[in-house]
C-alpha positions in Angstrom: 139.7 65.6 121.8 140.7 62.4 120.2 143.8 62.4 118.1 144.2 60.0 115.2 146.9 57.5 115.9 148.8 55.2 113.5 149.3 57.9 110.8 152.9 57.8 109.7 154.9 61.0 110.2 157.1 62.0 107.3 160.1 64.2 107.8 162.1 66.1 105.2 165.0 68.5 105.6 162.7 71.4 106.7 159.2 69.8 107.2 157.1 67.5 109.2 154.1 65.9 107.6 151.8 64.6 110.3 148.2 63.5 110.6 145.4 66.0 110.7 144.3 67.2 114.2 141.6 69.5 115.6 143.9 72.4 116.0 144.3 72.5 112.2 140.6 73.2 111.7 140.7 77.0 111.9 143.4 77.3 109.3 141.7 74.8 107.0 138.3 76.4 107.4 139.7 79.9 106.9 141.4 78.8 103.7 138.3 77.0 102.3 136.1 80.0 103.0 138.5 82.3 101.1 138.7 82.9 97.4 142.1 81.3 97.3 140.5 77.9 97.6 138.5 78.3 94.4 140.5 75.5 92.6 139.8 72.9 95.3 136.1 73.3 95.6 136.3 76.1 98.2 135.1 79.6 98.7 132.3 78.0 100.7 130.4 78.7 103.9 132.0 78.0 107.3 129.8 74.8 107.8 130.7 73.4 104.4 134.4 74.2 105.0 134.3 72.4 108.3 132.7 69.3 106.6 135.5 69.4 104.1 138.0 69.3 107.0 136.2 66.3 108.4 136.6 64.5 105.0 140.4 64.8 105.4 140.2 62.9 108.7 137.6 60.4 107.4 139.8 59.5 104.4 142.5 58.3 106.7 140.1 56.1 108.7 138.5 54.6 105.5 141.6 54.2 103.3 144.4 54.1 105.8 146.1 56.9 103.9 145.3 60.5 103.2 146.5 64.1 103.3 149.1 65.1 105.9 149.2 68.4 107.6 152.4 70.2 106.5 154.4 72.0 109.2 157.9 73.4 109.6 160.2 71.6 111.9 160.0 73.2 115.3 156.6 74.9 114.6 153.4 72.8 114.6 151.4 75.4 112.7 149.7 73.8 109.8 150.7 75.4 106.4 148.4 73.2 104.3 147.7 69.6 103.3 149.6 67.4 101.0 149.3 63.7 100.4 147.6 60.6 99.0 143.9 60.8 98.0 141.6 58.2 96.5 137.9 58.8 97.4 135.2 56.5 96.1 134.6 57.0 92.4 138.1 58.5 91.7 139.5 57.0 88.6 143.1 56.8 90.0 145.2 57.3 93.1 146.0 61.0 93.4 148.8 63.0 94.9 147.3 66.3 95.9 148.3 69.5 97.6 146.6 72.5 99.1 148.8 75.1 100.7 147.9 78.2 102.6 149.3 81.6 101.5 152.1 81.6 104.1 153.6 78.5 102.4 153.7 79.7 98.9 156.9 80.5 97.0 159.2 78.7 99.5 159.5 75.2 97.9 157.3 73.8 100.7 154.8 72.2 98.2 157.6 70.6 96.2 159.3 69.2 99.3 156.1 67.9 100.9 154.8 66.4 97.6 158.1 64.7 97.0 157.9 63.1 100.4 154.3 62.1 100.0 155.0 60.5 96.6 157.9 58.6 97.9 155.7 57.2 100.7 153.0 56.4 98.1 155.4 54.4 96.0 157.7 52.9 98.6 155.2 52.2 101.4 151.7 52.0 99.8 153.0 50.2 96.8 151.5 52.6 94.2 152.9 52.1 90.7 151.4 55.3 89.3 149.8 58.5 90.5 148.1 61.5 89.0 147.3 65.0 90.2 143.9 66.5 89.1 144.3 70.2 88.6 141.8 72.9 87.6 142.7 74.5 84.3 143.3 78.0 85.6 145.4 76.9 88.6 148.7 77.9 87.2 150.6 77.6 90.5 149.5 74.0 90.9 150.4 73.2 87.3 153.8 74.7 87.8 154.3 72.5 90.9 153.2 69.4 89.0 155.7 70.1 86.3 158.5 70.8 88.8 157.7 67.4 90.2 158.4 65.9 86.8 154.7 65.3 85.9 153.4 65.3 82.4 150.0 66.1 81.1 148.0 62.9 80.4 145.3 63.9 78.0 143.8 60.4 77.8 143.3 59.9 81.5 139.8 59.9 83.1 138.9 62.7 85.4 136.8 62.5 88.6 133.1 62.7 87.9 133.9 63.8 84.4 135.3 67.1 85.6 136.9 69.4 83.1 140.3 69.4 84.9 143.8 68.6 83.7 145.4 65.3 84.6 149.1 65.4 85.4 150.8 62.0 85.6 153.7 61.5 88.0 156.8 59.7 86.9 156.7 56.0 87.7 158.7 54.8 90.7 161.4 53.3 88.5 161.8 56.5 86.6 162.6 58.6 89.6 
């Protein structure tokens, strides 16, 4: 199998954020087929879940940035995806996160999202970012607020979706 090259690897105190690879597919597909994925367009068939995984890889090839696979140092098992997202038609650059159950409640999302945001601001030159969050996704809302995000009631949403928009602090405010 071909592995994507040129994707920057981010390192935090406990984590490695690396590019997606084929060995991540089973975990991603399993998550997307489960009810736990309901807030990210999931709870879908295996084929649809696999196509969603392929979108993660394609975004890197088209935009030269995307979602990183989050792993613990010393263990390459993917725990979810966190990163920069801006598909065609999106109103703004987004910082997004999708974590598997094994990663919840350990600060992994916060640590990974902080690293991704730093990369977006310092390397990609973003001056602002949002996170689009389904209204009932209380865990994601809590993470956005922990990251210092505030609700932006005037911001546009993707495809007119009825989601919440959380604006990240500007680089100069961090």
